MARZATOR-160279 format. One record per residue: residue number from 1; residue in one letter; chain; x, y, z of N, C-alpha, C, O in turn. Coordinates in nm, 4 decimals, decimal comma, always signed. Last residue first. Layout:
// residues N
(NUM; 'A'; 'A'; (X; Y; Z); (X; Y; Z); (X; Y; Z); (X; Y; Z))
...
END
This chain:
// residues 150
(150; 'E'; 'A'; (-11,3954; -12,5106; +1,8558); (-11,4397; -12,6363; +1,7944); (-11,5836; -12,6643; +1,8256); (-11,6375; -12,7660; +1,7820))
(149; 'S'; 'A'; (-11,3076; -12,2938; +1,9948); (-11,3654; -12,2665; +1,8623); (-11,4179; -12,3927; +1,7961); (-11,4796; -12,3842; +1,6899))
(148; 'A'; 'A'; (-11,1838; -12,3851; +2,2186); (-11,3168; -12,3278; +2,2357); (-11,3861; -12,3034; +2,1022); (-11,5086; -12,2933; +2,0963))
(147; 'P'; 'A'; (-10,9268; -12,4532; +2,1406); (-11,0255; -12,5605; +2,1531); (-11,1676; -12,5084; +2,1721); (-11,2632; -12,5808; +2,1442))
(146; 'D'; 'A'; (-10,7627; -12,2630; +1,8901); (-10,8264; -12,2613; +2,0217); (-10,9325; -12,3715; +2,0332); (-11,0188; -12,3829; +1,9462))
(145; 'G'; 'A'; (-10,5831; -12,4621; +1,6469); (-10,6245; -12,3387; +1,7119); (-10,6892; -12,3617; +1,8463); (-10,6725; -12,4668; +1,9081))
(144; 'A'; 'A'; (-10,4723; -12,6634; +1,4995); (-10,6182; -12,6601; +1,5080); (-10,6699; -12,5352; +1,5777); (-10,7889; -12,5049; +1,5688))
(143; 'G'; 'A'; (-10,2008; -12,5616; +1,2817); (-10,2556; -12,6027; +1,4116); (-10,4064; -12,5871; +1,4126); (-10,4621; -12,5080; +1,3365))
(142; 'E'; 'A'; (-10,0235; -12,6675; +1,0031); (-10,1384; -12,5895; +1,0505); (-10,1886; -12,6481; +1,1811); (-10,2157; -12,7678; +1,1909))
(141; 'R'; 'A'; (-9,7776; -12,7944; +0,9829); (-9,8174; -12,7004; +0,8783); (-9,9307; -12,6093; +0,9268); (-9,9338; -12,4901; +0,8959))
(140; 'V'; 'A'; (-9,5078; -12,9088; +1,1687); (-9,6504; -12,8754; +1,1692); (-9,6782; -12,7675; +1,0650); (-9,6115; -12,6641; +1,0602))
(139; 'K'; 'A'; (-9,3064; -13,1579; +1,1250); (-9,3079; -13,0171; +1,0862); (-9,4550; -12,9797; +1,0706); (-9,5186; -13,0148; +0,9713))
(138; 'V'; 'A'; (-9,2351; -13,3914; +1,3684); (-9,3354; -13,3461; +1,2713); (-9,3200; -13,1964; +1,2500); (-9,3206; -13,1184; +1,3452))
(137; 'A'; 'A'; (-8,9923; -13,4263; +1,5056); (-9,0663; -13,5425; +1,4578); (-9,1650; -13,5043; +1,3486); (-9,1780; -13,5746; +1,2484))
(136; 'M'; 'A'; (-8,6734; -13,2961; +1,5525); (-8,8096; -13,2662; +1,5119); (-8,8750; -13,3920; +1,4550); (-8,8192; -13,4567; +1,3663))
(135; 'G'; 'A'; (-8,4708; -13,3936; +1,8360); (-8,5010; -13,3786; +1,6950); (-8,6483; -13,3565; +1,6677); (-8,7352; -13,3925; +1,7471))
(134; 'T'; 'A'; (-8,4241; -13,6457; +2,0890); (-8,4079; -13,5108; +2,0359); (-8,4487; -13,5113; +1,8891); (-8,4594; -13,6168; +1,8265))
(133; 'E'; 'A'; (-8,4648; -13,9046; +2,1432); (-8,4951; -13,8112; +2,2523); (-8,4814; -13,6661; +2,2070); (-8,5222; -13,5743; +2,2781))
(132; 'F'; 'A'; (-8,5952; -14,1712; +1,9443); (-8,5107; -14,0533; +1,9617); (-8,5588; -13,9677; +2,0771); (-8,6784; -13,9595; +2,1049))
(131; 'E'; 'A'; (-8,7974; -14,3729; +1,9329); (-8,6673; -14,3993; +1,9943); (-8,5870; -14,2735; +2,0267); (-8,5171; -14,2703; +2,1280))
(130; 'E'; 'A'; (-9,0284; -14,2819; +1,8065); (-9,0406; -14,3527; +1,9333); (-8,9074; -14,3644; +2,0062); (-8,9046; -14,3655; +2,1292))
(129; 'M'; 'A'; (-8,9318; -14,1648; +1,5746); (-9,0105; -14,0839; +1,6674); (-9,0195; -14,1493; +1,8041); (-9,0185; -14,0806; +1,9063))
(128; 'G'; 'A'; (-8,8102; -14,3881; +1,4544); (-8,7288; -14,2751; +1,4993); (-8,8022; -14,1875; +1,5989); (-8,7433; -14,1409; +1,6964))
(127; 'A'; 'A'; (-9,0346; -14,5424; +1,3898); (-8,9344; -14,5945; +1,4831); (-8,8473; -14,4823; +1,5389); (-8,8146; -14,4819; +1,6576))
(126; 'A'; 'A'; (-9,1577; -14,3723; +1,2008); (-9,2266; -14,4070; +1,3255); (-9,1272; -14,4560; +1,4299); (-9,1344; -14,4157; +1,5460))
(125; 'S'; 'A'; (-8,9106; -14,1375; +1,0769); (-8,9932; -14,2574; +1,0655); (-9,0613; -14,2818; +1,1995); (-9,0267; -14,2193; +1,2997))
(124; 'L'; 'A'; (-8,9391; -13,7765; +1,0691); (-8,8739; -13,9010; +1,1097); (-8,9665; -14,0179; +1,0795); (-9,0865; -13,9994; +1,0590))
(123; 'E'; 'A'; (-9,1036; -13,5830; +0,9837); (-8,9614; -13,5636; +0,9558); (-8,8807; -13,6880; +0,9896); (-8,7673; -13,7033; +0,9442))
(122; 'A'; 'A'; (-9,4246; -13,5548; +0,8473); (-9,3339; -13,6320; +0,9318); (-9,1907; -13,6060; +0,8870); (-9,1605; -13,6070; +0,7676))
(121; 'R'; 'A'; (-9,6034; -13,2574; +0,8276); (-9,5211; -13,3527; +0,7542); (-9,4261; -13,4224; +0,8511); (-9,3557; -13,3569; +0,9279))
(120; 'G'; 'A'; (-9,9390; -13,1972; +0,9571); (-9,8055; -13,1598; +0,9131); (-9,7364; -13,2721; +0,8400); (-9,7990; -13,3686; +0,7962))
(119; 'V'; 'A'; (-10,1953; -13,0677; +1,1702); (-10,1535; -13,1519; +1,0577); (-10,0151; -13,1051; +1,0148); (-9,9786; -12,9890; +1,0335))
(118; 'A'; 'A'; (-10,3335; -13,0822; +1,5061); (-10,2641; -13,0188; +1,3948); (-10,2449; -13,1187; +1,2817); (-10,2740; -13,2375; +1,2954))
(117; 'L'; 'A'; (-10,5077; -13,2074; +1,6858); (-10,4398; -13,0843; +1,7259); (-10,3805; -13,0090; +1,6075); (-10,3770; -12,8860; +1,6077))
(116; 'V'; 'A'; (-10,7933; -13,4072; +1,7346); (-10,6956; -13,3526; +1,6400); (-10,6416; -13,2190; +1,6897); (-10,7168; -13,1301; +1,7298))
(115; 'Y'; 'A'; (-10,8224; -13,6406; +2,0096); (-10,8718; -13,5296; +1,9278); (-10,7579; -13,4639; +1,8498); (-10,6425; -13,4647; +1,8925))
(114; 'G'; 'A'; (-10,7168; -13,8596; +2,1686); (-10,7783; -13,8816; +2,0389); (-10,8245; -13,7633; +1,9580); (-10,8642; -13,7829; +1,8432))
(113; 'T'; 'A'; (-10,5563; -13,8634; +2,3889); (-10,6951; -13,9056; +2,4100); (-10,7744; -13,9094; +2,2795); (-10,8878; -13,9573; +2,2785))
(112; 'E'; 'A'; (-10,3184; -13,7595; +2,2953); (-10,3214; -13,9023; +2,3277); (-10,4624; -13,9530; +2,3569); (-10,4864; -14,0735; +2,3504))
(111; 'H'; 'A'; (-10,4017; -13,5509; +2,0184); (-10,3746; -13,5657; +2,1608); (-10,3864; -13,7137; +2,1931); (-10,4581; -13,7861; +2,1240))
(110; 'V'; 'A'; (-10,2459; -13,5784; +1,6926); (-10,3593; -13,5880; +1,7835); (-10,3108; -13,5876; +1,9278); (-10,1953; -13,6194; +1,9563))
(109; 'V'; 'A'; (-10,1643; -13,4858; +1,3734); (-10,1159; -13,4858; +1,5115); (-10,2368; -13,4801; +1,6031); (-10,3196; -13,3896; +1,5933))
(108; 'V'; 'A'; (-10,1495; -13,6604; +1,0804); (-10,2418; -13,5882; +1,1669); (-10,1851; -13,5992; +1,3079); (-10,1605; -13,7095; +1,3566))
(107; 'V'; 'A'; (-9,9167; -13,6279; +0,8044); (-9,9695; -13,6917; +0,9252); (-10,0663; -13,5982; +0,9968); (-10,0656; -13,4766; +0,9776))
(106; 'E'; 'A'; (-9,7589; -13,7124; +0,5063); (-9,8532; -13,6204; +0,5695); (-9,9143; -13,6931; +0,6890); (-9,9586; -13,8072; +0,6762))
(105; 'D'; 'A'; (-9,4178; -13,8187; +0,5043); (-9,5610; -13,8496; +0,4978); (-9,6406; -13,7358; +0,5599); (-9,5953; -13,6710; +0,6542))
(104; 'R'; 'A'; (-9,1515; -13,7644; +0,5495); (-9,2175; -13,6887; +0,4428); (-9,3636; -13,7277; +0,4225); (-9,4283; -13,6750; +0,3320))
(103; 'P'; 'A'; (-9,0702; -14,0822; +0,6861); (-9,0366; -13,9413; +0,6656); (-9,1041; -13,8860; +0,5406); (-9,1124; -13,9540; +0,4383))
(102; 'R'; 'A'; (-9,3651; -14,2791; +0,7604); (-9,2298; -14,2643; +0,7056); (-9,1971; -14,1158; +0,6948); (-9,2877; -14,0325; +0,6944))
(101; 'V'; 'A'; (-9,5803; -14,4819; +0,9481); (-9,5371; -14,3453; +0,9152); (-9,3903; -14,3460; +0,8723); (-9,3042; -14,4048; +0,9379))
(100; 'A'; 'A'; (-9,6663; -14,7296; +1,0347); (-9,6427; -14,7137; +0,8916); (-9,5901; -14,5757; +0,8538); (-9,5578; -14,5537; +0,7370))
(99; 'D'; 'A'; (-9,7262; -14,7179; +1,3071); (-9,6033; -14,7855; +1,2640); (-9,5689; -14,7638; +1,1173); (-9,4528; -14,7782; +1,0791))
(98; 'D'; 'A'; (-9,8366; -14,4178; +1,4446); (-9,8704; -14,5289; +1,3556); (-9,7406; -14,5876; +1,3007); (-9,6546; -14,5137; +1,2529))
(97; 'V'; 'A'; (-9,7353; -14,3405; +1,7774); (-9,7290; -14,3114; +1,6338); (-9,7681; -14,4371; +1,5568); (-9,7368; -14,5488; +1,5982))
(96; 'G'; 'A'; (-9,7120; -14,1753; +2,0945); (-9,7592; -14,2838; +2,0092); (-9,7555; -14,2421; +1,8641); (-9,7706; -14,1245; +1,8311))
(95; 'V'; 'A'; (-9,5929; -13,9638; +2,2136); (-9,6343; -14,0738; +2,3017); (-9,6890; -14,1928; +2,2229); (-9,7100; -14,3000; +2,2797))
(94; 'V'; 'A'; (-9,3451; -13,7273; +2,1666); (-9,4327; -13,8219; +2,0978); (-9,4635; -13,9377; +2,1927); (-9,3726; -14,0016; +2,2456))
(93; 'F'; 'A'; (-9,1550; -13,5680; +2,2811); (-9,2918; -13,5496; +2,3272); (-9,3916; -13,6438; +2,2590); (-9,5106; -13,6404; +2,2905))
(92; 'K'; 'A'; (-8,9132; -13,6158; +2,1564); (-8,9231; -13,6496; +2,2992); (-9,0655; -13,6373; +2,3535); (-9,0949; -13,6903; +2,4607))
(91; 'A'; 'A'; (-8,9481; -13,5153; +1,8943); (-8,9522; -13,6592; +1,9206); (-8,9718; -13,6923; +2,0678); (-9,0412; -13,7887; +2,1000))
(90; 'F'; 'A'; (-9,1678; -13,2336; +1,8630); (-9,0352; -13,2905; +1,8805); (-9,0450; -13,4331; +1,9317); (-9,1386; -13,4679; +2,0038))
(89; 'V'; 'A'; (-9,3642; -13,0576; +1,6386); (-9,3629; -13,1657; +1,7372); (-9,2225; -13,2229; +1,7424); (-9,1645; -13,2566; +1,6392))
(88; 'N'; 'A'; (-9,3963; -12,6963; +1,5996); (-9,3546; -12,8298; +1,5579); (-9,3558; -12,9293; +1,6737); (-9,3494; -12,8911; +1,7906))
(87; 'K'; 'A'; (-9,6934; -12,4963; +1,6420); (-9,5515; -12,5232; +1,6695); (-9,5208; -12,6691; +1,6341); (-9,6092; -12,7546; +1,6385))
(86; 'G'; 'A'; (-9,9593; -12,4327; +1,6222); (-9,8842; -12,4525; +1,4987); (-9,7358; -12,4733; +1,5186); (-9,6593; -12,4686; +1,4222))
(85; 'E'; 'A'; (-10,1117; -12,4267; +1,8459); (-10,0724; -12,2967; +1,7900); (-9,9940; -12,3095; +1,6604); (-9,9650; -12,2092; +1,5953))
(84; 'R'; 'A'; (-10,1241; -12,6962; +1,9055); (-10,2472; -12,6275; +1,8622); (-10,2167; -12,4936; +1,7963); (-10,2858; -12,4516; +1,7035))
(83; 'V'; 'A'; (-9,8637; -12,7282; +2,0029); (-9,8993; -12,7891; +1,8747); (-10,0264; -12,7250; +1,8195); (-10,0359; -12,7016; +1,6990))
(82; 'F'; 'A'; (-9,8865; -12,5945; +2,2479); (-9,7905; -12,5486; +2,1472); (-9,8264; -12,6015; +2,0087); (-9,8203; -12,5285; +1,9098))
(81; 'P'; 'A'; (-10,0769; -12,7362; +2,3966); (-10,1003; -12,5949; +2,3625); (-10,0075; -12,5430; +2,2530); (-10,0465; -12,4568; +2,1742))
(80; 'E'; 'A'; (-9,9594; -13,0155; +2,3948); (-10,0861; -12,9765; +2,3332); (-10,0986; -12,8279; +2,3013); (-10,1287; -12,7946; +2,1866))
(79; 'S'; 'A'; (-9,7350; -13,0985; +2,5330); (-9,7185; -13,0391; +2,3992); (-9,8445; -12,9775; +2,3421); (-9,8374; -12,8956; +2,2505))
(78; 'E'; 'A'; (-9,8356; -13,2004; +2,7733); (-9,7262; -13,1037; +2,7757); (-9,7116; -13,0300; +2,6424); (-9,6790; -12,9113; +2,6405))
(77; 'D'; 'A'; (-10,0250; -13,3978; +2,7131); (-10,0697; -13,2669; +2,7625); (-9,9612; -13,1604; +2,7539); (-9,9907; -13,0433; +2,7301))
(76; 'G'; 'A'; (-9,8803; -13,5736; +2,4257); (-9,9488; -13,5608; +2,5540); (-9,9833; -13,4171; +2,5886); (-9,9724; -13,3268; +2,5056))
(75; 'V'; 'A'; (-9,9417; -13,6907; +2,0883); (-9,8625; -13,6193; +2,1889); (-9,9465; -13,6058; +2,3156); (-10,0682; -13,6243; +2,3131))
(74; 'A'; 'A'; (-9,9284; -13,9098; +1,8074); (-9,9943; -13,8658; +1,9303); (-9,8950; -13,7980; +2,0237); (-9,7804; -13,8409; +2,0370))
(73; 'V'; 'A'; (-9,9809; -13,9143; +1,4700); (-9,8762; -13,9017; +1,5703); (-9,9445; -13,8436; +1,6933); (-10,0108; -13,7403; +1,6849))
(72; 'T'; 'A'; (-10,1163; -14,1086; +1,2015); (-10,1295; -14,0210; +1,3178); (-10,0053; -14,0264; +1,4045); (-9,9351; -14,1273; +1,4115))
(71; 'Y'; 'A'; (-10,1672; -14,2886; +0,9912); (-10,1053; -14,1591; +0,9639); (-10,1256; -14,0603; +1,0788); (-10,1494; -13,9418; +1,0555))
(70; 'E'; 'A'; (-10,4486; -14,4456; +1,1423); (-10,3418; -14,4457; +1,0429); (-10,2950; -14,3024; +1,0183); (-10,3737; -14,2079; +1,0240))
(69; 'G'; 'A'; (-10,6658; -14,4361; +1,3160); (-10,5310; -14,4192; +1,3691); (-10,4186; -14,4247; +1,2689); (-10,3025; -14,4099; +1,3070))
(68; 'D'; 'A'; (-10,8963; -14,4842; +1,1415); (-10,8662; -14,5633; +1,2603); (-10,7192; -14,5572; +1,3020); (-10,6555; -14,6608; +1,3212))
(67; 'L'; 'A'; (-10,9910; -14,3378; +0,9254); (-10,8825; -14,4331; +0,9034); (-10,8316; -14,5022; +1,0292); (-10,7312; -14,5732; +1,0227))
(66; 'T'; 'A'; (-11,1990; -14,1564; +1,0041); (-11,2263; -14,2677; +0,9150); (-11,1183; -14,3761; +0,9161); (-11,1506; -14,4947; +0,9085))
(65; 'E'; 'A'; (-11,1053; -13,9557; +1,1689); (-11,2325; -14,0203; +1,2026); (-11,2534; -14,1490; +1,1237); (-11,3190; -14,2412; +1,1722))
(64; 'H'; 'A'; (-10,8776; -13,8761; +1,0281); (-10,8641; -13,9353; +1,1609); (-10,9911; -14,0106; +1,2016); (-10,9834; -14,1175; +1,2621))
(63; 'L'; 'A'; (-10,9872; -13,7612; +0,7959); (-10,9051; -13,8824; +0,7880); (-10,8967; -13,9529; +0,9228); (-10,9076; -14,0753; +0,9302))
(62; 'R'; 'A'; (-11,1210; -13,5395; +0,9101); (-11,1951; -13,6404; +0,8331); (-11,1158; -13,7708; +0,8241); (-11,1717; -13,8788; +0,8428))
(61; 'R'; 'A'; (-10,9064; -13,3997; +1,0252); (-11,0159; -13,4512; +1,1094); (-11,0938; -13,5610; +1,0376); (-11,1284; -13,6630; +1,0973))
(60; 'G'; 'A'; (-10,7611; -13,3353; +0,7956); (-10,7023; -13,4209; +0,8981); (-10,8076; -13,4803; +0,9896); (-10,7994; -13,5972; +1,0273))
(59; 'G'; 'A'; (-10,9373; -13,1585; +0,6731); (-10,9078; -13,2862; +0,6088); (-10,8459; -13,3849; +0,7067); (-10,8748; -13,5045; +0,7015))
(58; 'A'; 'A'; (-10,9199; -12,9499; +0,8607); (-11,0497; -13,0125; +0,8324); (-11,0308; -13,1482; +0,7650); (-11,1020; -13,2433; +0,7974))
(57; 'V'; 'A'; (-10,6481; -12,8835; +0,8420); (-10,7003; -12,9390; +0,9672); (-10,8345; -13,0084; +0,9425); (-10,8596; -13,1151; +0,9984))
(56; 'G'; 'A'; (-10,5200; -13,0047; +0,5270); (-10,5663; -12,8971; +0,6128); (-10,6222; -12,9614; +0,7386); (-10,6419; -13,0828; +0,7415))
(55; 'L'; 'A'; (-10,2426; -13,1861; +0,3850); (-10,3680; -13,1797; +0,4589); (-10,3928; -13,0441; +0,5221); (-10,2995; -12,9765; +0,5654))
(54; 'T'; 'A'; (-10,1402; -13,2152; +0,0580); (-10,1027; -13,1677; +0,1906); (-10,2340; -13,1400; +0,2623); (-10,3247; -13,0781; +0,2068))
(53; 'F'; 'A'; (-10,1131; -13,4797; -0,1813); (-10,1931; -13,3864; -0,1032); (-10,1181; -13,3410; +0,0203); (-10,0421; -13,4173; +0,0800))
(52; 'R'; 'A'; (-9,9049; -13,4986; -0,4743); (-9,9463; -13,5444; -0,3414); (-10,0276; -13,4357; -0,2734); (-10,0138; -13,3169; -0,3028))
(51; 'G'; 'A'; (-9,7908; -13,4057; -0,7056); (-9,8999; -13,5009; -0,7180); (-9,9477; -13,5580; -0,5858); (-10,0231; -13,6553; -0,5842))
(50; 'D'; 'A'; (-9,6117; -13,2034; -0,6909); (-9,5549; -13,3382; -0,6885); (-9,6633; -13,4463; -0,6964); (-9,6319; -13,5653; -0,6943))
(49; 'V'; 'A'; (-9,7578; -12,9785; -0,6639); (-9,7063; -13,0052; -0,7980); (-9,6422; -13,1435; -0,8066); (-9,6204; -13,1953; -0,9161))
(48; 'G'; 'A'; (-10,0344; -13,0612; -0,4398); (-9,9026; -13,0102; -0,4754); (-9,8611; -13,0454; -0,6167); (-9,9213; -13,1312; -0,6811))
(47; 'Y'; 'A'; (-10,3327; -12,9578; -0,3346); (-10,2759; -13,0557; -0,4267); (-10,1453; -12,9995; -0,4785); (-10,1446; -12,9012; -0,5527))
(46; 'S'; 'A'; (-10,4581; -12,9414; -0,0066); (-10,3997; -12,8708; -0,1198); (-10,3324; -12,9774; -0,2046); (-10,2810; -13,0761; -0,1519))
(45; 'V'; 'A'; (-10,7643; -13,0205; +0,1640); (-10,6316; -13,0521; +0,1125); (-10,5879; -12,9455; +0,0132); (-10,6687; -12,8710; -0,0421))
(44; 'L'; 'A'; (-10,9665; -12,8776; +0,3105); (-10,9434; -13,0207; +0,3271); (-10,8014; -13,0565; +0,2862); (-10,7267; -13,1157; +0,3642))
(43; 'R'; 'A'; (-11,0375; -12,5823; +0,4766); (-10,9564; -12,6448; +0,3711); (-10,9327; -12,7919; +0,4040); (-10,8846; -12,8255; +0,5122))
(42; 'G'; 'A'; (-11,3714; -12,5876; +0,6291); (-11,2378; -12,5355; +0,6018); (-11,1668; -12,6125; +0,4919); (-11,2260; -12,6960; +0,4234))
(41; 'E'; 'A'; (-11,6350; -12,6644; +0,6515); (-11,5568; -12,6530; +0,7756); (-11,4133; -12,6063; +0,7535); (-11,3400; -12,5871; +0,8506))
(40; 'D'; 'A'; (-11,7236; -12,6774; +0,3849); (-11,7811; -12,5771; +0,4750); (-11,6952; -12,5561; +0,5997); (-11,6834; -12,4437; +0,6486))
(39; 'A'; 'A'; (-11,4166; -12,7364; +0,2011); (-11,5525; -12,7718; +0,2425); (-11,6024; -12,6621; +0,3359); (-11,5312; -12,5653; +0,3626))
(38; 'V'; 'A'; (-11,1904; -12,7219; -0,0690); (-11,2426; -12,6591; +0,0514); (-11,3860; -12,7050; +0,0750); (-11,4665; -12,7119; -0,0178))
(37; 'V'; 'A'; (-10,8912; -12,7957; -0,2147); (-11,0289; -12,8434; -0,2022); (-11,0782; -12,7958; -0,0665); (-11,0179; -12,8243; +0,0369))
(36; 'Q'; 'A'; (-10,6601; -12,6399; -0,4392); (-10,7145; -12,6605; -0,3049); (-10,8566; -12,7131; -0,3141); (-10,9318; -12,6811; -0,4062))
(35; 'R'; 'A'; (-10,5882; -12,6908; -0,7107); (-10,4894; -12,6448; -0,6126); (-10,5346; -12,6738; -0,4703); (-10,4575; -12,7258; -0,3896))
(34; 'P'; 'A'; (-10,6241; -12,8592; -1,0221); (-10,6758; -12,8333; -0,8865); (-10,5637; -12,7932; -0,7916); (-10,4568; -12,8542; -0,7917))
(33; 'R'; 'A'; (-10,5548; -12,6800; -1,3235); (-10,5155; -12,7865; -1,2314); (-10,5700; -12,7579; -1,0924); (-10,5637; -12,6436; -1,0473))
(32; 'G'; 'A'; (-10,6011; -12,4655; -1,4890); (-10,7112; -12,5577; -1,4645); (-10,6794; -12,6721; -1,3697); (-10,7669; -12,7528; -1,3384))
(31; 'G'; 'A'; (-10,4145; -12,2686; -1,5152); (-10,4118; -12,3753; -1,6150); (-10,5206; -12,4796; -1,5946); (-10,5320; -12,5729; -1,6741))
(30; 'T'; 'A'; (-10,4496; -12,1200; -1,2914); (-10,4912; -12,0594; -1,4173); (-10,4915; -12,1610; -1,5299); (-10,5611; -12,1425; -1,6298))
(29; 'S'; 'A'; (-10,5723; -12,3645; -1,0539); (-10,4703; -12,2744; -1,1069); (-10,5222; -12,2149; -1,2375); (-10,6270; -12,2556; -1,2875))
(28; 'R'; 'A'; (-10,8754; -12,3731; -0,8526); (-10,7859; -12,4219; -0,9576); (-10,6829; -12,3169; -0,9968); (-10,7027; -12,1972; -0,9762))
(27; 'R'; 'A'; (-11,0546; -12,4996; -0,5847); (-10,9850; -12,3820; -0,6383); (-10,8780; -12,4319; -0,7342); (-10,8001; -12,5213; -0,7013))
(26; 'V'; 'A'; (-11,3501; -12,6435; -0,5375); (-11,2176; -12,6769; -0,5878); (-11,1585; -12,5505; -0,6481); (-11,2065; -12,5005; -0,7498))
(25; 'T'; 'A'; (-11,5709; -12,6990; -0,2799); (-11,5165; -12,5966; -0,3675); (-11,3757; -12,6381; -0,4070); (-11,2918; -12,6648; -0,3211))
(24; 'L'; 'A'; (-11,8308; -12,9440; -0,2579); (-11,6951; -12,8997; -0,2266); (-11,6531; -12,7928; -0,3263); (-11,6939; -12,7952; -0,4423))
(23; 'E'; 'A'; (-12,1064; -13,0949; -0,1427); (-12,0689; -12,9765; -0,2202); (-11,9317; -12,9273; -0,1729); (-11,9183; -12,8756; -0,0621))
(22; 'E'; 'A'; (-12,1349; -13,4461; -0,1604); (-12,1059; -13,3266; -0,0800); (-12,0598; -13,2139; -0,1714); (-11,9836; -13,2359; -0,2656))
(21; 'G'; 'A'; (-12,1595; -13,6639; -0,3307); (-12,2769; -13,5814; -0,3055); (-12,2518; -13,4575; -0,2211); (-12,3394; -13,3716; -0,2111))
(20; 'L'; 'A'; (-11,9147; -13,8626; -0,1769); (-12,0047; -13,8436; -0,2904); (-12,1231; -13,7576; -0,2482); (-12,1799; -13,7778; -0,1408))
(19; 'P'; 'A'; (-11,6538; -13,7059; +0,0097); (-11,7725; -13,7919; +0,0022); (-11,8587; -13,7589; -0,1195); (-11,8729; -13,6431; -0,1586))
(18; 'F'; 'A'; (-11,3481; -13,6760; +0,0318); (-11,4365; -13,6221; -0,0719); (-11,5606; -13,7103; -0,0863); (-11,5723; -13,7828; -0,1851))
(17; 'L'; 'A'; (-11,2311; -13,8029; +0,2522); (-11,2003; -13,6636; +0,2221); (-11,3029; -13,5999; +0,1286); (-11,3396; -13,4835; +0,1453))
(16; 'A'; 'A'; (-11,3459; -14,0599; +0,2437); (-11,3473; -13,9818; +0,3680); (-11,3256; -13,8334; +0,3401); (-11,3935; -13,7483; +0,3976))
(15; 'E'; 'A'; (-11,2915; -14,1479; -0,0128); (-11,4312; -14,1296; +0,0259); (-11,4421; -14,0460; +0,1528); (-11,5372; -13,9694; +0,1683))
(14; 'G'; 'A'; (-11,0111; -14,1568; +0,0096); (-11,0762; -14,0747; -0,0919); (-11,2205; -14,0453; -0,0578); (-11,2669; -13,9322; -0,0718))
(13; 'A'; 'A'; (-10,9653; -14,3457; +0,2123); (-10,9300; -14,2052; +0,2345); (-10,9992; -14,1136; +0,1340); (-11,0415; -14,0037; +0,1699))
(12; 'G'; 'A'; (-11,0131; -14,6054; +0,1381); (-11,1157; -14,5356; +0,2146); (-11,0878; -14,3879; +0,2351); (-11,1779; -14,3125; +0,2718))
(11; 'A'; 'A'; (-10,6813; -14,7219; +0,1471); (-10,8200; -14,7433; +0,1038); (-10,9179; -14,6744; +0,1972); (-10,9068; -14,6839; +0,3194))
(10; 'G'; 'A'; (-10,4294; -14,4620; +0,1869); (-10,4866; -14,5953; +0,2035); (-10,6334; -14,5997; +0,1642); (-10,6998; -14,4971; +0,1502))
(9; 'F'; 'A'; (-10,3027; -14,2239; +0,1274); (-10,3395; -14,2493; +0,2660); (-10,3989; -14,3875; +0,2910); (-10,4169; -14,4261; +0,4065))
(8; 'Q'; 'A'; (-10,2331; -14,2343; -0,1512); (-10,1455; -14,1693; -0,0537); (-10,1743; -14,2126; +0,0896); (-10,0809; -14,2359; +0,1664))
(7; 'Y'; 'A'; (-10,4445; -14,3761; -0,2744); (-10,3054; -14,4167; -0,2948); (-10,2150; -14,3616; -0,1840); (-10,1310; -14,4335; -0,1299))
(6; 'D'; 'A'; (-10,6659; -14,2277; -0,1932); (-10,6570; -14,3696; -0,1581); (-10,5139; -14,4205; -0,1717); (-10,4678; -14,4995; -0,0893))
(5; 'A'; 'A'; (-10,5999; -13,9814; -0,3143); (-10,6111; -13,9906; -0,1682); (-10,6013; -14,1360; -0,1216); (-10,5356; -14,1645; -0,0214))
(4; 'V'; 'A'; (-10,6135; -14,0554; -0,5848); (-10,4873; -14,0060; -0,5294); (-10,4891; -14,0173; -0,3768); (-10,3898; -14,0586; -0,3169))
(3; 'T'; 'A'; (-10,8860; -14,1204; -0,5987); (-10,7849; -14,2222; -0,6259); (-10,6494; -14,1811; -0,5687); (-10,5788; -14,2635; -0,5106))
(2; 'R'; 'A'; (-11,0095; -13,8756; -0,5553); (-11,0300; -13,9848; -0,4585); (-10,9234; -14,0920; -0,4753); (-10,8758; -14,1484; -0,3767))
(1; 'M'; 'A'; (-10,9420; -13,7405; -0,7813); (-10,8754; -13,7008; -0,6587); (-10,8971; -13,8051; -0,5497); (-10,8127; -13,8214; -0,4616))
END
């Protein structure tokens, strides 16, 4: 699974998501295929039938801390409360994005000051998020919730 994470998110992602020696729970399908990987702080990833990971907020935090801004979309104060609740990110509210983001990539949505707000799937390329004034930029899968709970 580290190899898949490195392929999908870049070198170092596998070690960031699944550190050696950490006790992780792997929930499997009835056929034995991994479905979800869970750590003490919550769901890290789900493993889709397409062979790609979908991020949980805990996994998004780990990637964000390790990958230095890769696979991130930043929003400002105006969007923060909505994105935390799990609402989608629209292009007009994007204040920054990693240049390598492509449509259908898993991304971490962060506040412009750097803390994680949500995880989801990019609907536009990085250039589209920066240029468009309308349209959905990120289909949010899971919001980080109340900041007091962090």
